[in-house]
N, C-alpha and C positions, 0 to 999 in steps of 0.2 A: 855597288853603293845602293840600289832596291831593296838589296835583302838587311838592310841595317836594322829594321823597325820590324823584322818580321816577326809574329805573335804579339807584337803590342797590347793591350787592355789596360781598360780602365779600372783601379779598385777605388772603391769607398768604404768608408767603416769608423769604429770608435777603439777606443784603447781606454780601458778604466772602469770602474762599477756605476754604468749609468743607472740612474734613480735613486743611487745615494747621496742622497743629502750633502752639499760641499764638497763631495768627492770631485777634483780635477780629472776632466774628461779630454782627451785628446780624440777631434776629430779627422779622420784623414782624407785626402782626395789625390792619387796616388797613378801618375803613367807609370805601367811596367812594360819592362823591354827584355822578355827572358832568354831571349838570343846573344844581348850584352849584358846579362845581369847586373840589370841598374833600374835604378826606381826614380823618380823625382815627383813631385807636388807642391804639396802645402800640407800643413797639418794647422788646424785652428785648437787649442787649450782653453778652455771656457769652465770656470768655477762660478757658482752660485754667490760667494763671497765677494763683497765689494773691494774692490781693491789693484794694484798694478798689477796683476798676475790674473785676475778674474775674465780676461782677453788678452789673447795671445796669437798674434798669426807667426809663420812661421814656413821660409820658403825648404826645402830639404830636397836631397841626394841621399842617397845609399845604395843598398847590395841584396840581391835576392838572390837564393841559392837552393838548390833541390837537396832535400837531405838523404831521399833514396829508400827512405826504412820508416816504420812506426807513425805513429796517429797523426804528427806534425810532419808532412813530408817538404814543406817550404821553412826559409829561415830569412829572416828580413833586418835587415839595419837602415836608421835614419840619423841623418845629423843636418844640423843646419844653426843659425842664428838670429837672433830677432834683438831690439831694438828696447832694452830694459831702464823703464825709466824709476828716479825714485821719490816716491811720496812725500807731497808737502809735509813739513817745511823744507827740505830739504831740496836742493836742485841738483840737477846732471842726469846724465842717462852713459849707459856704457853696451856693448854689445855681449850680451848672452848668449852661451851654449844650450841646444837644444840635441837629445839621443835618445835614440828610441833601438828598442828591440822586441821584435817579433818572432812566435813559432806556431805557424800555421798552417791547414788544411787546403787542399784545394780551393775551398769555398772561400778563404778568407776567413776563418773561425781559427779562433785557439787561444793565446797565451802569451800574455808580455811583460812589458814596463816600457818606463820613459821617465825622461830626468829632464829637469829645466833649472834656472835658478833657485839654488836651495829647496830644492824639492825632490824626492826620487819616491816614484811610484813602482812597485815593484808586484808581479805574479796577479796579473788583473787580467780580466776577459778581452780577448780582441775580437768584434762580431764586425761581418760584413754588410753592408746598408740593403736593406730589404729588397729593394728593387737589382741589387748587386747578383742575392743569391740567386735568384729568379733567374738571369741571365747565363751564370757559370753552371748550373745543374744540366 
């Protein structure tokens, strides 16, 4: 039982075109357990454009697998749900889906994409947080 969390580590970073005005950015903070092929944590989607999609917090779970070849040595899938509220004058809310897919190297840098209510962002950079890059080096 004690080896269930063997090799667990924290991964933090961003998915998206950081620095591009108005581009949605997904910031992630994940606990990765390679021995169980599992990933769980939080994704925060932010966008400079004001509105119901300008700040979204999603609890996510997912899978991580080694590819064994090429530039990107790991693939990650994430999914979760969050409460999406309608902007005024409408009234109401519903559970919306979030999905992400990443192709990354051992330092959590690579390419990927994510989707959430009526938004699909594809082929954008995945970058590890600066302090994480130093820890994994």
